[in-house]
N, C-alpha and C positions, 0 to 999 in steps of 0.2 A: 504494500500500500504506500501511497505517496502522501506524506503529511505536508500541508500547505499552511504557512504562517504569514498572512498579509502584514505589511509594515503598519505600525500604529497610525500613521498619518495618511494612509492610502488604502482603505478597505475597498473591496470591489463595489459594495453598496454605495459608498461615498462617491466613488468615481462615476458609477453608472447613473445614479439618481439625477444629477443635473442634466444629463443628456435628454431626459424626457421634457425638460423645460426650455428647450432651445427656441429662439425666435424663428418665425416662419422664414425669414430671409437669411438665416444662417447658412454658411457654406459647408458646415459640417455634415457628413453623411447621416441620414436619418437612423440608420441601424448601427451606428458606431459602437454603442454599448454591447450589443449582441455579437458583433464581429470581433470586438476586442476580447470579450470573454472566450470566443471561439479560438482565438490565437493563444490565450492562456492555456486553455484545455489541450490544444494541440502540442504546445511546448511541454506541458506536464507529461503527456503521453510519450513524447520522444525521450524525455529524461528517464521515465519509468522503464522504458525498454532498453535503455543504454546500459550495456554490461558494466562500464566504468562507474556509472551512477549507482548501480546495484551494489557494487563492492565497497563503496565509500560510506562511512557513517556520519560524514559531516553535512551540515546544512549548506545548501547551494543557493546563492542569491542571484536573482535575475530581474530584468526590467523589460517590459513590453510597452511600446509606444505606438499610438495611432491617432492621427488627426489632432494632435496637440494634447491628447490624454495619455498619461503615463501611469502604469501599474508596476509597482515594485513588490516582489514577493520572495519569500524564502521557502525552500522545500528540502526534504530528504526522503530517501526511499528506505522503507522497512519491509523486509520479506514477510510473507504471510505467516510462516512458521514462527518467526520471532515476535510478530505483533500479537499472535494468539498464545504465545508461550505463557504458561501459568507458573508463577513463582510464589509459593506459600509464604505468607508473612510470618516473621518471628515475633512481631509485636503482640502485646496482649490487649491493646486498645485499638480504636479505629474500626473501619469496616472494609476497606479495600484489602484484598488478599487474605481475609479472615474467613474461616468456615462460616457458612450461613447459619448453622445450628448454634454456633457460639454467639453470633450477633443477635439472633432472635432471643436467645436465652438472656443475654445481657440487657436487651431492651424490653424484655417481657412482652414481646409482640409476636404475632404470627407471620408477618411479612416485614422484612427490614425497612427501617424508616426511610432510608435513601431511595428504595424502590417506590414506596408509597408517595413520597414527596415529588419525585421526578415524574411519575405517572400523573399525579394530580395537576402538576404545572403544565404538562404537555396537553392534557385534556382540557385545561382551562383556556389556554391561548395558543396552542400549537397543533391542535388536531386537524386544522384545515391548512396547515403550512405545506406547501408543495414540496414533496420529497422528504417529509419528516422521517427521521431515522436513517434515511439513505444519504442525505447531504451531511457532510461532516461539519462539526462546530469548530471554532478556532481553538487550537491546541492549548494555548495559554489560559483560555477561559475554562476549559475542561479541567486542567490541572488545578486551577484556583478553586473550583467547586469540589474537586476531590479532596483538597486540603481542608476545606471548611467542614466537610462531612466527616473526615477522619478525626478532626479536632472537636467535633460536636459543638461547633461554634454557635453561639446564641443568635448570630445574625444570618443563619442559614436561610430562613424564610425571606428576609429582605433581599438577600443576594439573589435568590432564585427568581424573585419577582422582577428584578432588574436585568437578569442575564438573558442573552440571546437564546431563543428556544432550541436552536440546533446544538448549542453547547450543553444544554440540559439533557437533551436526547442522547448526546454523545457520552455524557457522564453515566447515564443509565447503562448504556452498552459497555462502557469501560468497567463498570462494577461487575457485571456478569463475566466479562472477559478475564478479569483478574481474580475471580474466585479460585481457591486452591485446586478445585476440580469442577468440571462443568456442572451446571444445575441439575442435569439429568444423570449425573454420576458416571465415573469411569467403569464401575462394576457392571452397570446395566447396558453399557454402550453396545457390546456385541449382540445382545438380545434385541435391542431396538433395531439394529441393522437387519437381523433375521426377521423380526416381526413385520417391518414395513415391506419386506420382499414377498410376503405370503400372498398368494393369488386368490385364495378363498376368502370372501368378505367376512364371513362369520368367524373364521379362525383368526383373521387379522384383528377383528374387533375384540375378541376375547384376549388375544395376546397383548394388544396395545393398552387395553384397560388394566390388565394384570400388571403390566410394567409400571403404570402410574401408581398403582397400589403398593408396589414394591419400593417406591421412593421414600426416603425419610420424610416425616411430616413437614418440616420447614421447607424442604425443597418442593414438595408437592403443592403445598398451599401457595407458595410464591409463584410457582409455575402456572397454576390455575389463575392466579391474580393477573399475571402478565398476559396470559392467553386472552382473557376477557378484555383487557385493555387493547391489545392488538386487533381484536375483532372490532372494537369501537372505532379504532383508527381506520380500518379498512372500510367501514361503513361510509366514510367520507371520501372514498376513492375518486369519485367524479371531480372533487376539488383538489385533494392532496396528491392524487396520482399514485397512491400506495395501495396496491391490491394485496390480498392475502398472500399470494405467491411472492410478491416483492418483499413483504415483511418476513416471510419464511426464509427468503434468501439472505436477508440481513442478519436475522437472529439465529437461524438454524445452526450454522457452524460454531456459534458462540455458546449456545446452550447444550450442544451435543457434539462431542468430538472425541477421538481416541486418546487414551493417556499417552504420555511421552514414551513410556516403556513399550507400549504396543506399537506406536509409530516407528520407533527405532528398530523393532523386531521385524516389521514387515515392509518398511519403506526405505528406499535408498537415496532419494534425491528430493530437492525442494519441489520439483515439478510433480512428483508423486504425491507429496504432502498436499499440494494444492488440489489435485484431482481425486485422490482416493476418498471415496465415500461422501464427498461433498454433496452430490445430488441426493443421496440417501438421507443425509442430515436435514436437508431442506425439505424433503418429502415427509420426514417424520413430523416436523413442526407443522407443515401444511396439513397433514392428516388431522392433527388435533385442532387446528384453526378452523377446518371445514366441518368438524364434528359438532353435533348439537351441544349445548352447554353441559359441562361436566361438573358435577357437584362433589365436593370433598366428602360430605357425609354419605352420599349415595355410593361413592367408590368404596368407602370403608364398610358399608353395610353389605355390599355385594360379595358373595362368597364363592363366585365362579373363579376357578384358577386354571390357567393355561398349563398344559401338561409338561412343557419344557422347563427344566430347572434353570432359573435365572439367578 
């Protein structure tokens, strides 16, 4: 992935907004903003595919200019295996990198506070934002939010209300990405891969529901909470352009992916890591997103068990 850090005095919104207010007689091309952004995207793609860019860990600063408008930005490339790498935290406080069971027990809550607050803010003012969860927030904003959540700062709510909504969405994704293990757990990963591949609808239903019941309660409750949120986001697809499939593509590989041990045992290259099981991960989340509402209480009452040992 390519992280883009616009310079403080030259955000893309600040640059492009004045273009909409040009006087009729202006000599500037009417689509300068769109064309300029197209050049930025094109340059980002070229750098992303450049082997030398992939190998360096340094930020690269660049400038693009068109019709008197200048955009200065910084970027660096991070391979997918590194960006999704999970590093368990050794700290006893905070929420990022800490087991979800530890966080919910400490907070005496069923769903981590950070998840509840980010979801609430997105639904309050970002549910109609085009590309919500797909468009990245500014990296420095996301890191700032991470810091205040880790410190349990009393100004969290005020900061959330003032923060760009894409940064809040990015913070939620980062929280799940930095869990010590995926929300749907390392242990159940192989069974999810087998279950989603079943061709018989009844057998698949039994298997996929049994796998949910097999999750630890904090993981299951948080997953169901996120699931219903993503469904509400998808209801606004005509406005925000985020379908269930788009949301599954964004969140699937974060919520469900093989452990590092399993990856090292079966995969030999970064390209393999990118392609291996990614479609299945997306399909697992999409299955649950397309499923009728799933109740935690109903799951726990249901005593049907799939025959495969998971």
